[in-house]
N, C-alpha and C positions, 0 to 999 in steps of 0.2 A: 350450770355445770358444762364443762367442755368435754370433748371426745378424745380421750387418750386411754391407755391401758397398760397392762403389764404382762401379757403373754397369752399363749394359746390355752384356753380352757374350754370346757363344754359349756353350751348355752345354759343348761340348767344350773351348773355350778356358779356361772357368772351372775345369774339372777339371784341365786340364793344368798350370796354374800352381802347383798344389800337389803335383804328383808329386815324389817324393824327389829326382829328378835335375834338377829345374827350378826350385828355389827361387831361384837366382841369376839366372834369365832374366827379362827384363821381362814384365809381365803381358800385354802385347799381342804376345808372340812367337807364332809359328805353333805350334799344338798338334799332337799326333799325330792321325792321321786318325780313329781310333775310340777312344772311351772307354766303349763300351757293355759292360755285363756286371754281374754281381752285385757288391754292395758287398764290398770286400776285408776279410777277417777278419784282423786282426793278432794272431797267437798270441803274439808276444814283442816285446820292444823292441829286439832286436838288429838295428838298421837299418844297412845298410852306409853307409860314409862316402861323402858326395857332395860335389861341388864347392862347394855352398852351405853345407854343414854343416861346422863345424871338425872336424878330425881329432883323435884323442887326442894326437898329438905337438904340434899347434898349441895345444891346451889346456894342455899341460905347459909349452910355451915361453912362453905368456902369463902364466903364474904367476911368471915370473922377475922381473917388476917390476910395480909398482902401476899405471903408465901403461899397460903392455901388457895387464894384466888388465882395466882399465877400457875399453880399446879393444875387447877381444874381447867383453866383456859387452855393449857398445853394438851390436856387430855381431850378436850373437845376438838381442838385443832387436828389432833391425830384421828379422831373419828371421822371428821370431815374429809380428811385426806384419804382414809381407807374407803369411805363411801365413794369418793370420786374415782379412785382406782378400780373399785368393783364395778362401777357404772361403765367405765372405759372398757374393762375386760368384757363386759356383756356386749358392747358394741363390736369389739373384735370378734367374739364368738359368733355374732349374727353375720358379720361379713364373711367369715370362714364358711358358714353354712350356706350362705348365698352363693358363694363361689363354687362350692361343691356341687350345688344344684346346677349352676351354669355349665360346669365342666361335664356333668352327667348328661345335659342336653346336647352338648357337642359330640359326646360319645354315641348318644342315641342317633344323632343324624348320620354319623359315619356308619353305624351298624345298619341303618335303614338303606343308606346308599349301597352298601355292600350286598345286602339282600336283594335289592333291585337289580343290581349287575348279575348276581347269581341266578336270579329268576329268568332274566333275559337269555343267558347262555343255556340254561336248562331247557327253555322253550325252543330255542334254535336247534338244540341237539335232538329234542323230541320230534320236531318237524323233519329233520334230516333222517331220523330213524324210520319214521312212517314212510318217507319217500323210498328208502331202500327196501322196505318191506314190500311196497307195491311193485317194485322192480323185480324182486325175487319171485313174487307171486306170479307176475307175467311170465318170467322165464320158465318157472315150473309148469305153467299151463301150456306153454308152447311145446316143451319137451314131452308133456303127456299126450297132447293131441297128435303129435308127430311120431309117437312110438319111441321117444327118447332121442329123436334126431332133431337138431335145430333147424328151423325153416331156412336159415342162411346157408345150410349145407346141401340143399336140394340140387344145386347144380352139379355136385359131385356124383350124385346117383345117375345122372344122365350121361356122365362121361364126357361132356363137352367142355371146352376151354383148355387153356395151357396147363400143363401138369404143375409147373413151378408156381403159377399164380394160384392154382387151387390149394397147393400146400401151404402157401403164405396165408391165404384166407382162412383155412382151417386152423392154423396156429393162432391167428389174430382172434378168431371167434372163441377158441378155447380159453385164450388169456383174458378176454373180456368177461367170459363167464366166471373165471376165477376171481377177477377183480370185483364182480358184482357180489359174490358171497363174502369176500373180505370186507367190502364196504359195509355190507349189512351188519357183519360182526362188530366192526369198529364203531359204527353208529350206535349199536346197542350198548356197547361199553361206555361210550361217551355219554349217552343219555343217562345211564344209570349213575355214573360218577357225578355228573353235573346236577342231577336231581338231588342226590344226597348232599352235595355242597350247598345247594339252595336251601334245603331243609336245615342244615347247620347254620346258615346265615340268618334264617328267619328266627331260629332259636336264640341266636345271639342278639338279634334285635329285640326280641321279646324280653330277654333278660335285662338289656339296657334300659327298656322302657320301665320295667319294675324298679330298677335301681334309681332311675330319674324320679319316679314317683316317691320313692322313700326319701330321697334327698330333698324333694319339694316339701314333704312333711317336716323334715328336720329343719329346713329354713324357716317355715312358718312358725314352728315352736320357738326357734332362736329369736326370731323377730318379735314375737309376742313377749318372750322373756326380757328382751332389751327394752321394750316399751314399759314393761312393769318395773324394771330396774330404774329407768328414768323417773317414772312417776313416784316411786317410793323414796328415791334419793332426794328428790325435790322436797317431799314432805319432811324428811329427816332434817334436811338443811334448814328449813324454816324454823324448826323447833330448836336446833342447835344454835343458830345465829341469834335467836331470841334470847337463849340462855347466856350467850356471850355478852349481849348487850346488858343484861341484868347483872352479870357478874362484874363488869367493868364500868358500870354506870355510864354507858354511852348510848347510842341509838342503834337501831336495827340497820339503818342505812349505812352508818359508818362501819359497823362490823361486817356487813355484806360486802362492802368494797374491800375491806381488809382480807376477807376470805377469798374473794376473787383474785386479789393481787397475789396471795400465797399460791393459788392454783396456777396462775400465769407464770410465776417464778419457777414452780416445780416443772412446768411443761418446758420452759426455756432450758432448764438445767438438763432435763432428759434429752432435748434436741442437741444440746451441746455435747452430751456424752455420745450420742449415736453418731454425730458428725465426726467426733474424734476417733471413733471406733474404725473408721475407714483406714486409719493409719497415716503416718506422716511420710513425706518425701516421695509421693507418688509422681509419676511422670505427668506432664501436661497433656492437654487435649491434642490428639493427632492433628498435625498441620504440615505446612511446607518444610519446616525444619524438624519435625517429629512425626513421621508417618506411622510409627507403631501404635497400636491400641494401648490405652492407658493401663487398664486392668484386664487380664484375660477374662473372657466371659466364662462364667461357671458352666459346668456341664449341663446341656440342655436336657429337660425332662424327656424320657423316651416317648415319642409320640405313640398314641394308640392306633395300631393299624386296623383296617377293616378286617372283618372275618375272612379267613383265608378262602379263596375261591380258585380251584384249580383251573388252568387254561383249558379251553375247549380243544378236544382232540380233533385232528383233521379227519373229515369223513369224505373220502373221494366218491365222486359220482361214478357208478359203474358204466355209464354211457360215455363218460369223458375222462381223460386222464387228469384233468385239473381238479384239485380238491375244492370242496365247498366250505367257505369260511363261515364261522358263526356270525350271528347278528352283531354289528359293530356296537360296542358299548364304551363310551369315553370314560376314563378314570378321572377322579377329582383332580382339577388343575393344581399344580404345585404353587405355593406362594412365591410370587415373583420377588426379586430383590428390591430394596428401596430405590426409588427413581432418583438419580443424581440431580442435584440442584434444587430439589423441592424445598420449600420454606416451611420450617416448623412454626413460623408465625401464622401461616394459614391454618394449621391444625389447631393452634391455640384459639384463633378467632372463631373457628367452627365450634369448638367445645364451649367457648364463652357464650356463643350464640344460642346454645341449648340450656343455658342456666335457667333453672325454674321448671324445666321439663321433668316428667316423672322418671324415677328409677323403675326398671322393669326387667326381672331376671327370667320371667317365664317366656317360653316360645323363643328362646334364643337371645333376647336382650340386645339385638343389633339394629334397632331402629323402627321396626314395623309398629311397635306399641310403645317403645321407650328403650332405654339403654341400661345395661349393667356396666360395671367399671371397665372391663376390657372391651365391651362392645362400643363404648363411647370412644375409647382411644383409637380402636380400629377404624371407626367411621371418620373421626377427625383427621387422622393421618392419610386416609384414603383421599380426602379432599385435597391433600397436598401432593398427591401422586406417590404416596409411600404406603405400600401394602403390607401391613403387619399381620402376623398370625392372630388366632382368635383369643387365646387365653392369656391371663396375666403372666404366668410362668413362661410361656412361649414368647411373649412379647419382650420380656426381659432377656431371656437367654439368647434370642436371635438377634439382638441389637448388635450392630458392628462395633460399637464403642461403649465402654463402661468407665465411668469416672467417679472419684470419691464424691460423697454428698457435698462437701465443701466447695466442689468445683461445678456443681449443677448449674445449668443455664436454663432459661425459658425454653420449653419444648421438650426438655428431658423427661423421662418417665421414672417415677418413684414407685417403689413397691413395698408391700408389707408382708411379713411371714418369713419363713426360712427356706433358703435355697435347697432343692430347686422348686419347692412347692409353694410359691407365693400365692396369697389369696386375695390381694387387692392391688390395684394400680391407679395412678393418678398422673395428670400432666402438670409439671412444675411451671409456675407462672413467673418465678422470681420474687424477690422480696419476702420470702418465707410463706408463700401461698401456693396452693394447688387448686385445680379445677378437677372435679371428679363426679362420678355417679356414685353417691354414698350408700343410700339405702331407701326404702320405700317412704319413709317419713321426710327425709331431707331432699330426696331427689337429686338432680344435678345441681351442684352448688360449688361455690368458692370457699375454701377452708384455710385457716391458718395451719401451716404445717406442724407447729409446735403442739397444737391441741391433739394431734394424732401421733405424736413422737413416741409414746409409750406402748403402742400397739404393734411391736416388732417392725418398726420402720427400718428398712434395710439401709445400711450405710453407704450403698453404692447406687448410683443412678445409671440409667440406660440412655443412650443417644442414638438417634436415627438420622 
């Protein structure tokens, strides 16, 4: 069986539609409550007869006439097509779940960075508050020991010195005392505000961590369901192909080749339909004679901002008119634009060089342990001097050029899902093939595009 599908469904529903007892149930029927567990190991092909699979008596009866045989063959072909579509849908569901987990990890990293920034600002404000407290304490002590008179005013008591100079000094000292009290008040307000902001940022990070853990469990369940669907579909296929050979008095090998050919034809038909969906008469790729983008980029998904952190309030030093700035904290660097002149062939070569490496969506999927789909794309294009954003949706939306799928060139990005929330991305190699980080079982692999054409392949490619 190859990997294609028919739309977004839940992981449980996708697995359920290929269970042995449910091949005759519509794909949108309610599935069992749980499909979690290790992939089923099929030790033999003795699968019990189910309502959707012809019984031996039905096969024998169908051989009584040519028309009955043809009808039964057509029915079995439909069962095989339905099983293939259900298996494809289970793969699509697992890719969606894996992508949701990857995006949750990106969100978690943003929230943790925001919490670190907020904590640094709160710490700086606390230190400034403590400093002003000490200064106010020292000022109060001086006033107490001198009967309310600042030591700096002792020259006035003696009556020595120029009267104008004395008046100026008195005004300056009084102003300095006022600034000291104002600084203490400002520092207290800033510390309280930034401490509250840090607490909010930490709560947001904790919530993001809980969300990521939930998405991880969802991905594990979806991946288990997909493995189960593959195993059970393989067992069903063996039974049904054997029945076809019996009905038609041919061999299992011949019928297996015929079923595979039907699968390939359906895939090619779906790919042709997706390609045609991009529309006709689109402009060509931007160039010297056509600088305009081919297709306007769809609206980019709203980026998830870090938890709001109010700026540190200025806390002036009472001994100096210059304000004390909070500890410097650098914000995350913005994604630079693609480097001009970079070769997408370099990105292709880098991605192909990783074929056979594991798929890895935990801990970011950006190379330390392996790659997820968008992590592979980001890494490969970075080697070509083109710095792409992190997620599949962002990588598609921020591309400077979008072209119909029929005009895709090697190095273009192909995505799966619905705009703006794409759940999978791959690098087009030309010749109807893509290189991609698919899932934990396949790893980084080269795949025929047609085999994935039914999993909401988007009819527009992105070009950097």
